[in-house]
PDB file of the backbone (N, CA, C, O) and the ligand in Angstrom, with CONECT records:
HET     ZN  A 101       1
ATOM      1  N   MET A   1      69.212  23.223 -36.801  1.00  0.00           N
ATOM      2  CA  MET A   1      69.213  24.531 -36.400  1.00  0.00           C
ATOM      3  C   MET A   1      70.326  24.663 -35.554  1.00  0.00           C
ATOM      4  O   MET A   1      70.604  23.656 -34.902  1.00  0.00           O
ATOM      5  N   GLN A   2      71.036  25.661 -35.401  1.00  0.00           N
ATOM      6  CA  GLN A   2      72.041  26.100 -34.607  1.00  0.00           C
ATOM      7  C   GLN A   2      71.696  26.676 -33.391  1.00  0.00           C
ATOM      8  O   GLN A   2      70.669  27.354 -33.370  1.00  0.00           O
ATOM      9  N   GLY A   3      72.373  26.537 -32.329  1.00  0.00           N
ATOM     10  CA  GLY A   3      71.866  27.171 -30.971  1.00  0.00           C
ATOM     11  C   GLY A   3      72.654  28.354 -30.929  1.00  0.00           C
ATOM     12  O   GLY A   3      72.723  29.087 -31.916  1.00  0.00           O
ATOM     13  N   LYS A   4      73.286  28.616 -29.814  1.00  0.00           N
ATOM     14  CA  LYS A   4      73.902  29.802 -29.388  1.00  0.00           C
ATOM     15  C   LYS A   4      75.123  29.968 -30.445  1.00  0.00           C
ATOM     16  O   LYS A   4      75.749  28.992 -30.858  1.00  0.00           O
ATOM     17  N   LYS A   5      75.401  31.319 -30.844  1.00  0.00           N
ATOM     18  CA  LYS A   5      76.615  31.554 -31.574  1.00  0.00           C
ATOM     19  C   LYS A   5      77.840  31.295 -30.796  1.00  0.00           C
ATOM     20  O   LYS A   5      77.911  31.547 -29.593  1.00  0.00           O
ATOM     21  N   GLY A   6      78.861  30.761 -31.528  1.00  0.00           N
ATOM     22  CA  GLY A   6      79.878  30.418 -30.825  1.00  0.00           C
ATOM     23  C   GLY A   6      80.942  31.515 -30.702  1.00  0.00           C
ATOM     24  O   GLY A   6      81.891  31.748 -31.452  1.00  0.00           O
ATOM     25  N   VAL A   7      80.514  32.202 -29.453  1.00  0.00           N
ATOM     26  CA  VAL A   7      81.489  33.482 -29.288  1.00  0.00           C
ATOM     27  C   VAL A   7      82.790  33.129 -28.808  1.00  0.00           C
ATOM     28  O   VAL A   7      82.989  32.657 -27.689  1.00  0.00           O
ATOM     29  N   LYS A   8      83.816  33.397 -29.797  1.00  0.00           N
ATOM     30  CA  LYS A   8      85.285  32.975 -29.229  1.00  0.00           C
ATOM     31  C   LYS A   8      85.641  34.107 -28.241  1.00  0.00           C
ATOM     32  O   LYS A   8      85.433  35.319 -28.307  1.00  0.00           O
ATOM     33  N   LYS A   9      86.223  33.364 -27.333  1.00  0.00           N
ATOM     34  CA  LYS A   9      86.744  34.242 -26.060  1.00  0.00           C
ATOM     35  C   LYS A   9      88.189  34.696 -26.447  1.00  0.00           C
ATOM     36  O   LYS A   9      89.013  33.877 -26.855  1.00  0.00           O
ATOM     37  N   ILE A  10      88.451  35.925 -26.319  1.00  0.00           N
ATOM     38  CA  ILE A  10      89.586  36.564 -26.687  1.00  0.00           C
ATOM     39  C   ILE A  10      90.618  36.385 -25.367  1.00  0.00           C
ATOM     40  O   ILE A  10      90.306  36.905 -24.296  1.00  0.00           O
ATOM     41  N   PRO A  11      91.736  35.698 -25.495  1.00  0.00           N
ATOM     42  CA  PRO A  11      92.472  35.893 -24.301  1.00  0.00           C
ATOM     43  C   PRO A  11      93.083  37.130 -23.789  1.00  0.00           C
ATOM     44  O   PRO A  11      93.962  37.724 -24.413  1.00  0.00           O
ATOM     45  N   MET A  12      92.541  37.585 -22.464  1.00  0.00           N
ATOM     46  CA  MET A  12      92.946  39.026 -22.084  1.00  0.00           C
ATOM     47  C   MET A  12      94.262  38.823 -21.080  1.00  0.00           C
ATOM     48  O   MET A  12      94.357  37.809 -20.390  1.00  0.00           O
ATOM     49  N   ARG A  13      95.103  39.705 -21.063  1.00  0.00           N
ATOM     50  CA  ARG A  13      96.143  39.826 -20.186  1.00  0.00           C
ATOM     51  C   ARG A  13      96.439  41.455 -19.883  1.00  0.00           C
ATOM     52  O   ARG A  13      96.296  42.409 -20.647  1.00  0.00           O
ATOM     53  N   LYS A  14      96.881  41.425 -18.559  1.00  0.00           N
ATOM     54  CA  LYS A  14      97.054  42.830 -18.035  1.00  0.00           C
ATOM     55  C   LYS A  14      98.539  43.303 -18.259  1.00  0.00           C
ATOM     56  O   LYS A  14      99.510  42.574 -18.059  1.00  0.00           O
ATOM     57  N   CYS A  15      98.603  44.541 -18.675  1.00  0.00           N
ATOM     58  CA  CYS A  15      99.784  45.164 -18.919  1.00  0.00           C
ATOM     59  C   CYS A  15     100.465  45.447 -17.619  1.00  0.00           C
ATOM     60  O   CYS A  15      99.798  46.118 -16.831  1.00  0.00           O
ATOM     61  N   VAL A  16     101.710  45.059 -17.216  1.00  0.00           N
ATOM     62  CA  VAL A  16     102.151  45.441 -15.917  1.00  0.00           C
ATOM     63  C   VAL A  16     102.680  46.665 -15.792  1.00  0.00           C
ATOM     64  O   VAL A  16     103.160  47.020 -14.715  1.00  0.00           O
ATOM     65  N   GLY A  17     102.661  47.535 -16.961  1.00  0.00           N
ATOM     66  CA  GLY A  17     102.883  49.002 -17.017  1.00  0.00           C
ATOM     67  C   GLY A  17     101.654  49.864 -16.711  1.00  0.00           C
ATOM     68  O   GLY A  17     101.559  50.484 -15.652  1.00  0.00           O
ATOM     69  N   CYS A  18     100.730  49.886 -17.649  1.00  0.00           N
ATOM     70  CA  CYS A  18      99.484  50.715 -17.240  1.00  0.00           C
ATOM     71  C   CYS A  18      98.409  50.101 -16.676  1.00  0.00           C
ATOM     72  O   CYS A  18      97.403  50.745 -16.380  1.00  0.00           O
ATOM     73  N   ASN A  19      98.533  48.593 -16.439  1.00  0.00           N
ATOM     74  CA  ASN A  19      97.532  47.774 -15.598  1.00  0.00           C
ATOM     75  C   ASN A  19      96.072  47.667 -16.359  1.00  0.00           C
ATOM     76  O   ASN A  19      95.069  47.263 -15.771  1.00  0.00           O
ATOM     77  N   GLU A  20      96.080  48.095 -17.785  1.00  0.00           N
ATOM     78  CA  GLU A  20      94.815  47.790 -18.521  1.00  0.00           C
ATOM     79  C   GLU A  20      95.030  46.332 -19.014  1.00  0.00           C
ATOM     80  O   GLU A  20      96.083  45.722 -19.200  1.00  0.00           O
ATOM     81  N   MET A  21      93.608  45.907 -19.190  1.00  0.00           N
ATOM     82  CA  MET A  21      93.422  44.571 -19.796  1.00  0.00           C
ATOM     83  C   MET A  21      93.459  44.766 -21.218  1.00  0.00           C
ATOM     84  O   MET A  21      92.918  45.744 -21.733  1.00  0.00           O
ATOM     85  N   LYS A  22      94.100  43.839 -21.920  1.00  0.00           N
ATOM     86  CA  LYS A  22      94.378  43.964 -23.318  1.00  0.00           C
ATOM     87  C   LYS A  22      94.387  42.657 -23.989  1.00  0.00           C
ATOM     88  O   LYS A  22      94.806  41.714 -23.318  1.00  0.00           O
ATOM     89  N   PRO A  23      93.953  42.403 -25.337  1.00  0.00           N
ATOM     90  CA  PRO A  23      94.070  41.111 -25.911  1.00  0.00           C
ATOM     91  C   PRO A  23      95.472  40.607 -25.816  1.00  0.00           C
ATOM     92  O   PRO A  23      96.334  41.407 -26.181  1.00  0.00           O
ATOM     93  N   LYS A  24      95.796  39.651 -25.474  1.00  0.00           N
ATOM     94  CA  LYS A  24      97.007  38.998 -25.300  1.00  0.00           C
ATOM     95  C   LYS A  24      97.984  39.098 -26.528  1.00  0.00           C
ATOM     96  O   LYS A  24      99.199  39.270 -26.426  1.00  0.00           O
ATOM     97  N   ARG A  25      97.225  38.955 -27.798  1.00  0.00           N
ATOM     98  CA  ARG A  25      98.244  39.142 -28.916  1.00  0.00           C
ATOM     99  C   ARG A  25      98.704  40.710 -29.143  1.00  0.00           C
ATOM    100  O   ARG A  25      99.717  40.975 -29.790  1.00  0.00           O
ATOM    101  N   GLU A  26      97.937  41.642 -28.601  1.00  0.00           N
ATOM    102  CA  GLU A  26      98.567  42.975 -28.510  1.00  0.00           C
ATOM    103  C   GLU A  26      99.511  43.347 -27.604  1.00  0.00           C
ATOM    104  O   GLU A  26      99.944  44.492 -27.473  1.00  0.00           O
ATOM    105  N   LEU A  27      99.876  42.267 -26.896  1.00  0.00           N
ATOM    106  CA  LEU A  27     100.927  42.654 -25.842  1.00  0.00           C
ATOM    107  C   LEU A  27     102.220  41.909 -26.151  1.00  0.00           C
ATOM    108  O   LEU A  27     102.288  41.001 -26.979  1.00  0.00           O
ATOM    109  N   VAL A  28     103.095  42.296 -25.529  1.00  0.00           N
ATOM    110  CA  VAL A  28     104.682  41.506 -25.703  1.00  0.00           C
ATOM    111  C   VAL A  28     104.851  40.911 -24.397  1.00  0.00           C
ATOM    112  O   VAL A  28     104.648  41.420 -23.295  1.00  0.00           O
ATOM    113  N   ARG A  29     105.308  39.604 -24.733  1.00  0.00           N
ATOM    114  CA  ARG A  29     105.487  39.076 -23.332  1.00  0.00           C
ATOM    115  C   ARG A  29     107.021  39.144 -22.616  1.00  0.00           C
ATOM    116  O   ARG A  29     108.041  39.115 -23.305  1.00  0.00           O
ATOM    117  N   VAL A  30     107.038  39.215 -21.519  1.00  0.00           N
ATOM    118  CA  VAL A  30     108.312  39.380 -20.816  1.00  0.00           C
ATOM    119  C   VAL A  30     108.479  38.112 -20.230  1.00  0.00           C
ATOM    120  O   VAL A  30     107.536  37.604 -19.625  1.00  0.00           O
ATOM    121  N   VAL A  31     109.836  37.393 -20.360  1.00  0.00           N
ATOM    122  CA  VAL A  31     109.938  36.146 -19.795  1.00  0.00           C
ATOM    123  C   VAL A  31     111.098  35.919 -19.040  1.00  0.00           C
ATOM    124  O   VAL A  31     112.208  36.285 -19.425  1.00  0.00           O
ATOM    125  N   LYS A  32     110.848  35.195 -17.736  1.00  0.00           N
ATOM    126  CA  LYS A  32     111.842  34.822 -17.038  1.00  0.00           C
ATOM    127  C   LYS A  32     112.177  33.374 -17.036  1.00  0.00           C
ATOM    128  O   LYS A  32     111.389  32.556 -16.562  1.00  0.00           O
ATOM    129  N   ASN A  33     113.385  33.010 -17.580  1.00  0.00           N
ATOM    130  CA  ASN A  33     113.690  31.622 -17.953  1.00  0.00           C
ATOM    131  C   ASN A  33     114.144  30.938 -16.609  1.00  0.00           C
ATOM    132  O   ASN A  33     114.152  31.486 -15.508  1.00  0.00           O
ATOM    133  N   LYS A  34     114.547  29.554 -16.910  1.00  0.00           N
ATOM    134  CA  LYS A  34     115.050  28.673 -15.640  1.00  0.00           C
ATOM    135  C   LYS A  34     116.308  29.432 -14.948  1.00  0.00           C
ATOM    136  O   LYS A  34     116.512  29.394 -13.734  1.00  0.00           O
ATOM    137  N   GLU A  35     117.096  30.100 -15.845  1.00  0.00           N
ATOM    138  CA  GLU A  35     118.368  30.604 -15.334  1.00  0.00           C
ATOM    139  C   GLU A  35     117.979  32.019 -14.537  1.00  0.00           C
ATOM    140  O   GLU A  35     118.829  32.673 -13.933  1.00  0.00           O
ATOM    141  N   GLY A  36     116.850  32.322 -14.605  1.00  0.00           N
ATOM    142  CA  GLY A  36     116.333  33.652 -13.804  1.00  0.00           C
ATOM    143  C   GLY A  36     116.705  34.829 -14.708  1.00  0.00           C
ATOM    144  O   GLY A  36     116.783  35.940 -14.183  1.00  0.00           O
ATOM    145  N   GLU A  37     116.919  34.705 -15.896  1.00  0.00           N
ATOM    146  CA  GLU A  37     117.032  35.874 -16.645  1.00  0.00           C
ATOM    147  C   GLU A  37     115.709  36.320 -17.343  1.00  0.00           C
ATOM    148  O   GLU A  37     114.775  35.602 -17.703  1.00  0.00           O
ATOM    149  N   ILE A  38     115.853  37.727 -17.455  1.00  0.00           N
ATOM    150  CA  ILE A  38     114.701  38.340 -17.829  1.00  0.00           C
ATOM    151  C   ILE A  38     114.885  38.938 -19.206  1.00  0.00           C
ATOM    152  O   ILE A  38     115.866  39.628 -19.485  1.00  0.00           O
ATOM    153  N   SER A  39     113.847  38.638 -20.121  1.00  0.00           N
ATOM    154  CA  SER A  39     114.018  39.330 -21.386  1.00  0.00           C
ATOM    155  C   SER A  39     112.688  39.442 -22.337  1.00  0.00           C
ATOM    156  O   SER A  39     111.728  38.687 -22.178  1.00  0.00           O
ATOM    157  N   LEU A  40     112.723  40.316 -23.200  1.00  0.00           N
ATOM    158  CA  LEU A  40     111.396  40.435 -23.935  1.00  0.00           C
ATOM    159  C   LEU A  40     111.398  39.075 -24.889  1.00  0.00           C
ATOM    160  O   LEU A  40     112.422  38.579 -25.358  1.00  0.00           O
ATOM    161  N   ASP A  41     110.113  38.592 -25.076  1.00  0.00           N
ATOM    162  CA  ASP A  41     109.766  37.649 -25.780  1.00  0.00           C
ATOM    163  C   ASP A  41     109.099  37.985 -26.971  1.00  0.00           C
ATOM    164  O   ASP A  41     107.886  37.775 -26.980  1.00  0.00           O
ATOM    165  N   LEU A  42     109.643  38.481 -28.020  1.00  0.00           N
ATOM    166  CA  LEU A  42     109.140  39.358 -29.293  1.00  0.00           C
ATOM    167  C   LEU A  42     108.562  38.243 -30.431  1.00  0.00           C
ATOM    168  O   LEU A  42     107.765  38.506 -31.332  1.00  0.00           O
ATOM    169  N   THR A  43     109.263  36.746 -30.111  1.00  0.00           N
ATOM    170  CA  THR A  43     108.648  35.952 -31.041  1.00  0.00           C
ATOM    171  C   THR A  43     107.458  35.041 -30.269  1.00  0.00           C
ATOM    172  O   THR A  43     106.735  34.341 -30.978  1.00  0.00           O
ATOM    173  N   GLY A  44     107.280  35.055 -28.946  1.00  0.00           N
ATOM    174  CA  GLY A  44     106.214  34.447 -28.393  1.00  0.00           C
ATOM    175  C   GLY A  44     106.502  33.075 -28.022  1.00  0.00           C
ATOM    176  O   GLY A  44     105.667  32.312 -27.537  1.00  0.00           O
ATOM    177  N   ARG A  45     107.851  32.753 -28.293  1.00  0.00           N
ATOM    178  CA  ARG A  45     108.237  31.273 -28.273  1.00  0.00           C
ATOM    179  C   ARG A  45     109.190  30.841 -26.922  1.00  0.00           C
ATOM    180  O   ARG A  45     109.469  29.675 -26.643  1.00  0.00           O
ATOM    181  N   LYS A  46     109.563  31.865 -26.259  1.00  0.00           N
ATOM    182  CA  LYS A  46     110.488  31.739 -25.184  1.00  0.00           C
ATOM    183  C   LYS A  46     109.772  30.990 -24.158  1.00  0.00           C
ATOM    184  O   LYS A  46     108.578  31.187 -23.933  1.00  0.00           O
ATOM    185  N   ALA A  47     110.568  30.028 -23.454  1.00  0.00           N
ATOM    186  CA  ALA A  47     110.096  29.129 -22.339  1.00  0.00           C
ATOM    187  C   ALA A  47     110.134  30.011 -20.979  1.00  0.00           C
ATOM    188  O   ALA A  47     111.003  30.875 -20.859  1.00  0.00           O
ATOM    189  N   GLY A  48     109.380  29.829 -20.170  1.00  0.00           N
ATOM    190  CA  GLY A  48     109.550  30.465 -18.766  1.00  0.00           C
ATOM    191  C   GLY A  48     108.381  31.080 -18.232  1.00  0.00           C
ATOM    192  O   GLY A  48     107.303  30.951 -18.813  1.00  0.00           O
ATOM    193  N   ARG A  49     108.498  31.761 -17.142  1.00  0.00           N
ATOM    194  CA  ARG A  49     107.160  32.536 -16.692  1.00  0.00           C
ATOM    195  C   ARG A  49     107.133  33.758 -17.323  1.00  0.00           C
ATOM    196  O   ARG A  49     108.130  34.433 -17.578  1.00  0.00           O
ATOM    197  N   GLY A  50     105.813  34.087 -17.613  1.00  0.00           N
ATOM    198  CA  GLY A  50     105.727  35.435 -18.459  1.00  0.00           C
ATOM    199  C   GLY A  50     104.678  36.333 -17.844  1.00  0.00           C
ATOM    200  O   GLY A  50     103.687  36.028 -17.180  1.00  0.00           O
ATOM    201  N   ALA A  51     105.205  37.695 -18.282  1.00  0.00           N
ATOM    202  CA  ALA A  51     104.384  38.826 -17.813  1.00  0.00           C
ATOM    203  C   ALA A  51     104.016  39.604 -19.184  1.00  0.00           C
ATOM    204  O   ALA A  51     104.573  39.406 -20.263  1.00  0.00           O
ATOM    205  N   TYR A  52     103.121  40.393 -18.971  1.00  0.00           N
ATOM    206  CA  TYR A  52     102.838  40.918 -20.205  1.00  0.00           C
ATOM    207  C   TYR A  52     102.812  42.580 -20.157  1.00  0.00           C
ATOM    208  O   TYR A  52     102.511  43.227 -19.154  1.00  0.00           O
ATOM    209  N   LEU A  53     103.162  43.100 -21.356  1.00  0.00           N
ATOM    210  CA  LEU A  53     103.363  44.506 -21.366  1.00  0.00           C
ATOM    211  C   LEU A  53     102.799  45.183 -22.861  1.00  0.00           C
ATOM    212  O   LEU A  53     102.940  44.605 -23.938  1.00  0.00           O
ATOM    213  N   CYS A  54     102.249  46.296 -22.721  1.00  0.00           N
ATOM    214  CA  CYS A  54     101.974  46.786 -24.147  1.00  0.00           C
ATOM    215  C   CYS A  54     103.438  47.098 -25.044  1.00  0.00           C
ATOM    216  O   CYS A  54     104.430  47.484 -24.427  1.00  0.00           O
ATOM    217  N   PRO A  55     103.468  46.963 -26.051  1.00  0.00           N
ATOM    218  CA  PRO A  55     104.709  47.231 -26.757  1.00  0.00           C
ATOM    219  C   PRO A  55     105.180  48.558 -26.903  1.00  0.00           C
ATOM    220  O   PRO A  55     105.664  48.963 -27.960  1.00  0.00           O
ATOM    221  N   LYS A  56     105.055  49.267 -25.861  1.00  0.00           N
ATOM    222  CA  LYS A  56     105.542  50.583 -25.838  1.00  0.00           C
ATOM    223  C   LYS A  56     106.542  50.888 -24.701  1.00  0.00           C
ATOM    224  O   LYS A  56     106.539  50.372 -23.584  1.00  0.00           O
ATOM    225  N   VAL A  57     107.461  51.884 -25.215  1.00  0.00           N
ATOM    226  CA  VAL A  57     108.487  52.230 -24.022  1.00  0.00           C
ATOM    227  C   VAL A  57     107.932  52.837 -22.902  1.00  0.00           C
ATOM    228  O   VAL A  57     108.596  52.865 -21.866  1.00  0.00           O
ATOM    229  N   GLU A  58     106.536  53.453 -22.951  1.00  0.00           N
ATOM    230  CA  GLU A  58     106.232  54.041 -21.894  1.00  0.00           C
ATOM    231  C   GLU A  58     105.532  53.250 -20.855  1.00  0.00           C
ATOM    232  O   GLU A  58     105.428  53.735 -19.728  1.00  0.00           O
ATOM    233  N   CYS A  59     105.012  52.010 -21.136  1.00  0.00           N
ATOM    234  CA  CYS A  59     104.648  50.929 -20.383  1.00  0.00           C
ATOM    235  C   CYS A  59     105.615  50.248 -19.805  1.00  0.00           C
ATOM    236  O   CYS A  59     105.437  49.646 -18.746  1.00  0.00           O
ATOM    237  N   LEU A  60     106.861  50.272 -20.509  1.00  0.00           N
ATOM    238  CA  LEU A  60     107.926  49.530 -19.878  1.00  0.00           C
ATOM    239  C   LEU A  60     108.522  50.445 -18.493  1.00  0.00           C
ATOM    240  O   LEU A  60     108.829  50.064 -17.364  1.00  0.00           O
ATOM    241  N   GLN A  61     108.530  51.674 -19.067  1.00  0.00           N
ATOM    242  CA  GLN A  61     108.919  52.498 -18.159  1.00  0.00           C
ATOM    243  C   GLN A  61     108.057  52.702 -16.994  1.00  0.00           C
ATOM    244  O   GLN A  61     108.507  53.056 -15.904  1.00  0.00           O
ATOM    245  N   ALA A  62     106.892  52.494 -17.207  1.00  0.00           N
ATOM    246  CA  ALA A  62     105.856  52.571 -15.947  1.00  0.00           C
ATOM    247  C   ALA A  62     106.022  51.228 -15.296  1.00  0.00           C
ATOM    248  O   ALA A  62     105.863  51.301 -14.078  1.00  0.00           O
ATOM    249  N   ALA A  63     106.284  50.066 -15.727  1.00  0.00           N
ATOM    250  CA  ALA A  63     106.573  48.783 -15.068  1.00  0.00           C
ATOM    251  C   ALA A  63     107.707  49.050 -14.370  1.00  0.00           C
ATOM    252  O   ALA A  63     107.778  48.581 -13.234  1.00  0.00           O
ATOM    253  N   ARG A  64     108.656  49.729 -14.813  1.00  0.00           N
ATOM    254  CA  ARG A  64     109.983  49.832 -13.950  1.00  0.00           C
ATOM    255  C   ARG A  64     109.886  50.853 -12.827  1.00  0.00           C
ATOM    256  O   ARG A  64     110.715  50.837 -11.917  1.00  0.00           O
ATOM    257  N   LYS A  65     108.918  51.722 -12.865  1.00  0.00           N
ATOM    258  CA  LYS A  65     108.464  52.658 -11.770  1.00  0.00           C
ATOM    259  C   LYS A  65     107.715  52.072 -10.820  1.00  0.00           C
ATOM    260  O   LYS A  65     108.007  52.259  -9.638  1.00  0.00           O
ATOM    261  N   ASN A  66     106.674  51.302 -11.162  1.00  0.00           N
ATOM    262  CA  ASN A  66     105.758  50.565 -10.213  1.00  0.00           C
ATOM    263  C   ASN A  66     106.090  49.292  -9.836  1.00  0.00           C
ATOM    264  O   ASN A  66     105.357  48.577  -9.153  1.00  0.00           O
ATOM    265  N   HIS A  67     107.370  48.923 -10.332  1.00  0.00           N
ATOM    266  CA  HIS A  67     107.965  47.217 -10.019  1.00  0.00           C
ATOM    267  C   HIS A  67     106.867  46.383 -10.309  1.00  0.00           C
ATOM    268  O   HIS A  67     106.586  45.513  -9.484  1.00  0.00           O
ATOM    269  N   GLY A  68     106.227  46.490 -11.292  1.00  0.00           N
ATOM    270  CA  GLY A  68     105.147  45.454 -11.857  1.00  0.00           C
ATOM    271  C   GLY A  68     105.855  44.160 -12.177  1.00  0.00           C
ATOM    272  O   GLY A  68     105.565  43.049 -11.734  1.00  0.00           O
ATOM    273  N   LEU A  69     106.947  44.509 -13.116  1.00  0.00           N
ATOM    274  CA  LEU A  69     107.628  43.261 -13.434  1.00  0.00           C
ATOM    275  C   LEU A  69     108.237  42.464 -12.327  1.00  0.00           C
ATOM    276  O   LEU A  69     108.237  41.233 -12.364  1.00  0.00           O
ATOM    277  N   GLU A  70     108.788  43.192 -11.281  1.00  0.00           N
ATOM    278  CA  GLU A  70     109.397  42.657 -10.308  1.00  0.00           C
ATOM    279  C   GLU A  70     108.468  41.926  -9.312  1.00  0.00           C
ATOM    280  O   GLU A  70     108.957  41.026  -8.628  1.00  0.00           O
ATOM    281  N   ARG A  71     107.311  42.213  -9.198  1.00  0.00           N
ATOM    282  CA  ARG A  71     106.247  41.680  -8.506  1.00  0.00           C
ATOM    283  C   ARG A  71     105.857  40.410  -9.221  1.00  0.00           C
ATOM    284  O   ARG A  71     105.730  39.352  -8.605  1.00  0.00           O
ATOM    285  N   ALA A  72     105.652  40.524 -10.633  1.00  0.00           N
ATOM    286  CA  ALA A  72     105.343  39.394 -11.442  1.00  0.00           C
ATOM    287  C   ALA A  72     106.446  38.311 -11.165  1.00  0.00           C
ATOM    288  O   ALA A  72     106.127  37.145 -10.930  1.00  0.00           O
ATOM    289  N   PHE A  73     107.560  38.666 -11.195  1.00  0.00           N
ATOM    290  CA  PHE A  73     108.534  37.587 -11.164  1.00  0.00           C
ATOM    291  C   PHE A  73     108.922  37.323  -9.748  1.00  0.00           C
ATOM    292  O   PHE A  73     109.531  36.283  -9.494  1.00  0.00           O
ATOM    293  N   SER A  74     108.623  38.172  -8.800  1.00  0.00           N
ATOM    294  CA  SER A  74     109.191  38.089  -7.494  1.00  0.00           C
ATOM    295  C   SER A  74     110.720  38.139  -7.436  1.00  0.00           C
ATOM    296  O   SER A  74     111.281  37.316  -6.713  1.00  0.00           O
ATOM    297  N   CYS A  75     111.362  38.920  -8.044  1.00  0.00           N
ATOM    298  CA  CYS A  75     112.786  39.205  -8.133  1.00  0.00           C
ATOM    299  C   CYS A  75     113.261  40.553  -8.420  1.00  0.00           C
ATOM    300  O   CYS A  75     112.516  41.263  -9.096  1.00  0.00           O
ATOM    301  N   ARG A  76     114.382  41.031  -8.018  1.00  0.00           N
ATOM    302  CA  ARG A  76     114.806  42.342  -8.526  1.00  0.00           C
ATOM    303  C   ARG A  76     115.444  42.282 -10.044  1.00  0.00           C
ATOM    304  O   ARG A  76     116.143  41.379 -10.505  1.00  0.00           O
ATOM    305  N   ILE A  77     115.103  43.239 -10.559  1.00  0.00           N
ATOM    306  CA  ILE A  77     115.470  43.525 -12.012  1.00  0.00           C
ATOM    307  C   ILE A  77     116.501  44.379 -12.259  1.00  0.00           C
ATOM    308  O   ILE A  77     116.217  45.576 -12.211  1.00  0.00           O
ATOM    309  N   PRO A  78     117.662  44.065 -12.519  1.00  0.00           N
ATOM    310  CA  PRO A  78     118.833  45.045 -12.832  1.00  0.00           C
ATOM    311  C   PRO A  78     118.545  46.230 -13.785  1.00  0.00           C
ATOM    312  O   PRO A  78     117.799  46.054 -14.749  1.00  0.00           O
ATOM    313  N   ASP A  79     119.087  47.372 -13.555  1.00  0.00           N
ATOM    314  CA  ASP A  79     118.737  48.323 -14.512  1.00  0.00           C
ATOM    315  C   ASP A  79     119.239  48.009 -15.924  1.00  0.00           C
ATOM    316  O   ASP A  79     118.605  48.525 -16.845  1.00  0.00           O
ATOM    317  N   GLU A  80     120.344  47.196 -16.239  1.00  0.00           N
ATOM    318  CA  GLU A  80     120.804  47.007 -17.553  1.00  0.00           C
ATOM    319  C   GLU A  80     119.803  45.953 -18.220  1.00  0.00           C
ATOM    320  O   GLU A  80     119.736  45.867 -19.447  1.00  0.00           O
ATOM    321  N   ILE A  81     119.074  45.203 -17.426  1.00  0.00           N
ATOM    322  CA  ILE A  81     117.968  44.528 -18.160  1.00  0.00           C
ATOM    323  C   ILE A  81     116.921  45.547 -18.663  1.00  0.00           C
ATOM    324  O   ILE A  81     116.624  45.538 -19.858  1.00  0.00           O
ATOM    325  N   TYR A  82     116.328  46.454 -17.787  1.00  0.00           N
ATOM    326  CA  TYR A  82     115.457  47.355 -18.283  1.00  0.00           C
ATOM    327  C   TYR A  82     116.057  48.069 -19.474  1.00  0.00           C
ATOM    328  O   TYR A  82     115.442  48.080 -20.540  1.00  0.00           O
ATOM    329  N   ASP A  83     117.250  48.675 -19.340  1.00  0.00           N
ATOM    330  CA  ASP A  83     117.763  49.283 -20.495  1.00  0.00           C
ATOM    331  C   ASP A  83     117.826  48.657 -21.818  1.00  0.00           C
ATOM    332  O   ASP A  83     117.581  49.262 -22.862  1.00  0.00           O
ATOM    333  N   GLY A  84     118.221  47.206 -21.724  1.00  0.00           N
ATOM    334  CA  GLY A  84     118.342  46.309 -22.739  1.00  0.00           C
ATOM    335  C   GLY A  84     116.810  46.165 -23.421  1.00  0.00           C
ATOM    336  O   GLY A  84     116.681  46.144 -24.645  1.00  0.00           O
ATOM    337  N   MET A  85     115.813  46.081 -22.628  1.00  0.00           N
ATOM    338  CA  MET A  85     114.484  45.806 -23.048  1.00  0.00           C
ATOM    339  C   MET A  85     113.941  46.971 -23.886  1.00  0.00           C
ATOM    340  O   MET A  85     113.370  46.845 -24.969  1.00  0.00           O
ATOM    341  N   GLU A  86     114.217  48.233 -23.183  1.00  0.00           N
ATOM    342  CA  GLU A  86     113.750  49.385 -23.819  1.00  0.00           C
ATOM    343  C   GLU A  86     114.396  49.700 -25.206  1.00  0.00           C
ATOM    344  O   GLU A  86     113.775  50.228 -26.128  1.00  0.00           O
ATOM    345  N   ASN A  87     115.529  49.373 -25.252  1.00  0.00           N
ATOM    346  CA  ASN A  87     116.358  49.385 -26.594  1.00  0.00           C
ATOM    347  C   ASN A  87     115.681  48.672 -27.629  1.00  0.00           C
ATOM    348  O   ASN A  87     115.514  49.111 -28.767  1.00  0.00           O
ATOM    349  N   GLU A  88     115.199  47.282 -27.103  1.00  0.00           N
ATOM    350  CA  GLU A  88     114.674  46.463 -28.003  1.00  0.00           C
ATOM    351  C   GLU A  88     113.329  46.895 -28.488  1.00  0.00           C
ATOM    352  O   GLU A  88     112.974  46.789 -29.662  1.00  0.00           O
ATOM    353  N   LEU A  89     112.518  47.444 -27.417  1.00  0.00           N
ATOM    354  CA  LEU A  89     111.036  47.938 -27.654  1.00  0.00           C
ATOM    355  C   LEU A  89     111.265  49.032 -28.777  1.00  0.00           C
ATOM    356  O   LEU A  89     110.605  49.043 -29.816  1.00  0.00           O
ATOM    357  N   LYS A  90     112.302  49.992 -28.464  1.00  0.00           N
ATOM    358  CA  LYS A  90     112.427  50.991 -29.519  1.00  0.00           C
ATOM    359  C   LYS A  90     112.958  50.658 -30.839  1.00  0.00           C
ATOM    360  O   LYS A  90     112.780  51.390 -31.812  1.00  0.00           O
ATOM    361  N   GLN A  91     113.542  49.673 -30.877  1.00  0.00           N
ATOM    362  CA  GLN A  91     113.919  49.141 -32.428  1.00  0.00           C
ATOM    363  C   GLN A  91     112.559  48.468 -32.984  1.00  0.00           C
ATOM    364  O   GLN A  91     112.349  48.413 -34.196  1.00  0.00           O
ATOM    365  N   ASP A  92     111.776  48.032 -32.168  1.00  0.00           N
ATOM    366  CA  ASP A  92     110.614  47.184 -32.662  1.00  0.00           C
ATOM    367  C   ASP A  92     109.514  48.309 -33.063  1.00  0.00           C
ATOM    368  O   ASP A  92     108.655  47.972 -33.878  1.00  0.00           O
ATOM    369  N   GLU A  93     109.497  49.391 -32.631  1.00  0.00           N
ATOM    370  CA  GLU A  93     108.484  50.388 -32.910  1.00  0.00           C
ATOM    371  C   GLU A  93     108.196  50.799 -34.280  1.00  0.00           C
ATOM    372  O   GLU A  93     107.332  51.648 -34.501  1.00  0.00           O
TER     373      GLU A  93
HETATM  374 ZN    ZN A 101     100.380  49.183 -20.974  1.00  0.00          ZN2+
END
């Protein structure tokens, strides 16, 4: 006889844009590497500290406005980095 059903826990992460908890695999990781460079991790394989965003331009723009990413990485993020990530997200949509 089997006991309790094995309920698999889905790893949840918070989007730094809209601040909603979502399953990790529905989010896109933003990574800060050893060099302090920030980029989108669309493959999920980049090394470094990560923060999570919905794969939507709106959430990236919200994160830009509320400084959620800068708080997550405790550093300033230049406009060109945001612009670059925005373009990448647009291409991905
Ligand atoms: Zn979001």
